[in-house]
C-alpha positions, 0 to 999 in steps of 0.5 A: 463722663458716665451716664447719670444714674437717675433724676431727682423728681418731685415724687421722691429722693435718690436711693443709695444706688442712685435710683429714685424711691417711690411712694408706698401708695404707688408701689401698692397700685403697681403690685396689685395691677401686676397681680390681677394681670397674671391672675387673669392670665393663669385662668385663661391658660388653665385647661378646663376639664372636658365633659368625659374627663369630668365623669370618671368611673370607679372600679374595684379589682384585685389590685384595688380601686381605680378610676376608669376615664369615661372615654375608656369605659364607653369604648369598652362598653361599646365593644361589648354591645355591638358587632365588629361590622357595625356601621359608624353612625350606629356606633355613634348612636350607641355611644351617646346612649351609653354616655347618657347612662353614665350622666344619669347615674351621676344625676342620681348618685349624691356622692358625686362618684359612680361605681362601675357596678352600678352602671350594669354595663360591661366594658371590655379591656383592650385585651378583651376586645382582642380576644373577642374577635379571635386574637385580631381586633383589625382596628375595632378599638380604633373605630369604636374610640373614634365613635366615642370621641366624635360624640364627646359630651353628647347625651340625650335629655328630656326636660333638662335631665338625662333621659332613660337610655334603654337599648337592646339587641333585636325587637320582635317587630316593634319596640315596647312602650315604657309607659307602664314602668313602675316608677313615677318618672315621665317617659313619653319618649320611650314609645313603641316604634316600628322595627320591620327589619328586625324580624329578619335578624338571624336570631330574632326567632328562637326555640327553647325546649326544657325537660318537663321536670326541670320546667316544673321546678323553675315554675314552682320556684317562680310562683313560690309554691309546692303545688304542681302547676298545669301550663294550661292554667297560666294566663299571659297579659301582653302589651301592644308589641306582643311581649308578656307584661305579666304571667298569672297563676291563680292569685299570683302574678309575676312580671314577664321579665321575671318569667323570661329570666327564670327560664332563661329566655332571650325575650319576654315575647314568648309562647308556650307549647307543651310537647311530648319531650318537654316544654317549648318556649318559642321567642321573638326578639332578644332583649327587653325590647324598650328603647333603641333596637341596635339591629334596626339602628345599624340597618338605618345607618346602612341606608344613610341615617346619621346618629342623630337621626337614629336617636331621634327615631328611637327617643322621639321628644328628646334633645340631643345636647352637647355638654 
């Protein structure tokens, strides 16, 4: 005697195969339950994009347009900014500053995409890093990549938005205040802080000698005049850190940064001396002088400061947040 193929219950009749047929209402409820269960499971198991994955950089090349993963961009940008022997915590601090710059660009870009050129920060490829260190990167890529991944998603915020991630190479002894920047954005965190170690950096003090004829040509172009300008007629307005905020001739004024770029000077902290052989510029520091001094950041790391302490020193009042 075989096993019965099914019982007849009160909810239905046997089918041709001998199984009971369920009413349509019960079948609908069963189907809805299964759908919800698998839908929820799918949402739980679907991988979510990390912060870095969600912020690719669009880069144009001869091969066309490509999306550069943020992690790769940051590693290359870090390689372009720091020396091979930079301390790990200083590398992490700079990785956060660079990532903040990308986040700030995304906030300002309405299209939701950021072009590589808009970031105004060179990012080296693995091959370029290899060439930079004489054909042997000696694990530099791995070191810098670790600094990026160890700080994944971490940026600097002020009042809920990405802060101005300013950095430069070496100061003239202290950083500059950003209170006089021309736009209306509030940046109290870009205040002047002491960097006494910077004056001992090898390239902190530099001299640039230009021939008088060439220097005069550049000066006339800068002030947009055909007149010869006597160097003694120039008046330099300086900030509290000794950097030129403006250079005045007669009724015309140019910014200190415009002046230093016109003459190819490493810093806007300069003095001018007229010599027999030409015009001598004596500069202190390298870069614009606002935000984080990479030299002092590295010195702080050598003394045991972690990347958070470094960032809090140079950007007081900012929050270090993980997105």
